[in-house]
N, C-alpha and C positions, 0 to 999 in steps of 0.2 A: 504493500500500500504506500509505503514511504517513497519508493522509486516512482510509482505512478504519479503521486502528488508532486514530487519534485519535477517530473517531466511537464506536468500541467503548469507549474509555476514558471518554468523557463519559457514555455509557449506563451503564457499570459504576458510576460515581459515583451515578447516580440509583438503581440497583438496591440499592447499599449503603445509601443514605439511606432508601429505602423499607423495607428490611429492618430497619434500626434503629428506624424509626417503628413498624413492626409489633411488634417485640420490646418496645418501650416500652409499647405498648398492652396487650400480653399481661401484662406485669409490673404495670401499673396496674390491670388487671382483677383479677388475683390479689390484689393488695394491698387493693383495695376489698372483695373478697369475704371475705378472711381477717380483716379488721379488723371484728370483730363488735360492738365497743364495749359489751360486756356485755348484748347482746340475744339472746334466744331466739326462734326462729321456729317456728311450727307451721302447716302448710298442709294443708287438707283438699282433696285433689285432685279435679278434675272428671272422673271416669272412668266415669260412667254408673251403672248399678244395681250398686253394690258399694262397697267401702271401700278407700281408699288414703290414708295420712296421712304427710306428710314432716315430720320434726323436725330442726332444727339447733340445737345447744346454743350457749351463749356462746363456747365454745372451738372450735367448728366440727365437733364430733362429729355425724354424720348417721345418722338411723334412718328406715327406711321401715316403717310398720305397715300390713301388707296390700298386695297388689298389684293388687286389682280384677280384673275379667274382661277377656278379650280383649287388645287392644293399647292400651287407654286409658292405661295407665301410661307407655308409650313416647312417647305424644303429649304427655303432661303433664310428664315429667321435666325437659325442657329449660327449663321455666319456673322451676324451683327449683334446678337444678344448672347451674353455668357449663359451657361447652362443653369445657373442659379437664379437668373433674372426672369420672373414670370409676370412682369407688369410693364405696360406702355402707358405713358401719361395721357396721351390723346390719340384718338383715331380720327382721320379725316376721310370722308366719302365725298370726293369732288363732284361726282354725279352718279346717279343710281343705275348705271349700266353694269352688266354682269362683270365686265373686265376691270371694273374699279372696286367692286365691293365683295364679290363672292368669296375671296380668300379670307375675309374677316369672319365668316361663319365657323370654320374649324378653329380659327385663331382664338375666338372668344370662348371656345369650349375649354381652352387650356391656359389662356392668359387673361389678366385683368386689365382694366383701363379706367381712368377717372371720368372721361368725357368723350362724347362723339360729336364732331362738327359736321353738319350737313348743309347742303345748299337750299333745300326746300322743295325740290322736284321729287317726284315719286316714281315707283315702278310697281306694277301690279303682279309681277311674277311671283311664283311660289317661293323661290330662293330669296328674293328681297323681303318678302313677308316673314320668312324664317329669321333673317338677320334682324329685322325690327323687333320680332318677338324675343330674340335672345337679349337684345339691348334692354327691352322692357323688363323681362324676367330678372335680369341681373341688376335692375334699378340703376342703370347707367344714365346720367343726365345727357340730354341732347341739346345742342346749341345750334341755332341757325346762323350761318355765316352772313355777315353784312359789311358792306364797304365802311372803312374807317376803323374796324376792330383791330386792336393791337394785342397779340397774344405773346406775353412775356415768357421766354424760355429760360431765362437766367443767364448771368454772365455777360449781359449786353446783347444777347441774341434774341430776335423776336420775329414773329410772322405778322405781316401787314396784309389785310384783306382788301382787294381792289373791287371784287365782284363776287356775288350779287350786290346790287345797291338798292334792291326793292324786293317785294314779294314776287318770286319767279315760279310759283307753283304751276302756272299755266304754260310755261315754256317747255320745249323739248329738253331732254337731259343735257345735250351738248351746249345749247345756248345758255343754259343755267349753270354751267360748270363753275365751281369755285376757282377764282384766279387770285393768287396771293404771292407775296414775295417774302422769302426768307432773307433776313438781314443780320449780318454780324460784322460790326466795324465797317470797313471799307469794301467788304465783299457781300455779294447778294446772289440769290437764285430766284428766277421767275418761274413759278409753278402754275400751270394753267389747265390741267386736266385735258378735256377735249374741246376747249373753247375755240370756236370757229372765227373766221376772218371778220364777220360782222361785229362780233364782240371785241375783237382786237381793234377794229377801227373806232368803235365807241370809246374804248379805254384810251386810245391814242388821243382822241379829242378831249378827254377829261384830264389825262395825266401827262401826256407829252413826255418830256425829258425825265419825269419821275419814274418811268418804266425801266430806265437803264439798269442792267444787271450783269454780273460777271458770267453767270451761267443761265441759259434758257432751256427749260424742260419743254421740248418741242410739243406743240399742241396736237392732240388726236393722233399720236403715234407716227407723225410724219405725213399725215394725209394732206392732200392739196387743198382741203377745206380750211386749213389753218396755216399759220406762218406766212402771212402776207408780207411783201417786201417792206412796206411802210412800217409795219409793226416790228419786224426784225431789226430794222435800222434804228428804231427808237429804243429797243432793248439793248442793242449794240453789245452783244455778249462776246466773250472770248471763246467760250465753248457752247455747243448745243448738244443736248442729250436726247436721243430718241429711244423710247421704250417700245419695242415691238418684237414679235416672234420671228424666228428664222423661217424664210420662205413662206411667209404668211399669205393667205388667199386674198387679202385686201391690196396687196402690192405696196404696203407701207415699208419704208417711206417712199413717197412718190418723187419722180424726177424733178418736178417743179419746185418742191421744197428743198431738195438737195442743191438745185441750181441757185435758189435764193441765198442759201447759207454760204455756198461757195463764193457767190458774187459779193457777199458782205464780209468775206475773209474770216469766216467763223470755222473753228475746228469742230467737226461733227463726230460724235461718238454714238454707238448704238448697242443696246444690251444683246441684240441678236448675234452680234459678232464679237463683242468684247466681254460678254458675260456681265457680271455685277460690276457697276461703275462706281468707284468710291473717290470722293474728294474730301480733303481736310483743309480747314481755314484757321489761320491764327489771327484773323481779324484784318489782316492787311493783304494777304494773298491766298488763293486757293492752290492746293497741290493735288494733282491727279495721282492716286495711289496705284492705279493699274500698271503692271510692269510693261505691258505691251497692248497696243490697240490695233485694230484692223480697219481699213478703209470701208466706209459705209456704202452699200450698193442699193439700188432700187429693189424693193421687195424683201430687203434683209437677206439676200442670198449670200451664202458663204463661199 
């Protein structure tokens, strides 16, 4: 019995040591993640033919702008969230089309959020009703996006809403898309969902030079219905990011949009060829973290 007990005691010491090493690793991972060093991260997730954008402010506030279609978000989320983090501060549904919200359904079954920002347009599909039921059942507050709202993300970073500027419940989902700008110091990103050229023209008339941003998230996955030349020149971005699926049936991005971006000397990136696209900002400059990029072609062909 003494020998057996001695053996158990030796093993127990190793168990304790292993546990302490594990806990130390967890604490180290948390410390590394939480120490942002004044850096803002924005990641355009590789979720196929749709939009999903992860934002983390310099103080660690996290936002997901759109959830993409199907289960793409669930496959990508572990790339931007550590395994122990099961909460996003805010979800944004820029418009109630499937390729912008569907991924939030499985997401909300495993993750928590404090608030959902919506435009005010609706979708009568069974999937969208399921999303709304999940939000209601979990008692998550819903806020309607309205022009002039400033959403403080901490550390000097914020989201500024440009559109909608009124009740848009009668508009189609694309016309009612949330258009907002992520700002951190001297750097900024224009996020516009599927907003088409008529809304771009309207915003140009309202805001003019205030639209200028370092990065443009190209509207409607690079469709010719968005990214008018006047608007692109007003935003005057260094980079344009297109979120679209490889060899998609819509032919996104369209040649007309790529020509506008090339004519404006904008560097174009697309998730269909580059995968997840990640930028970091120190408030003065954005740095593209992708090791390599590939030229964007019509229809997101590889």
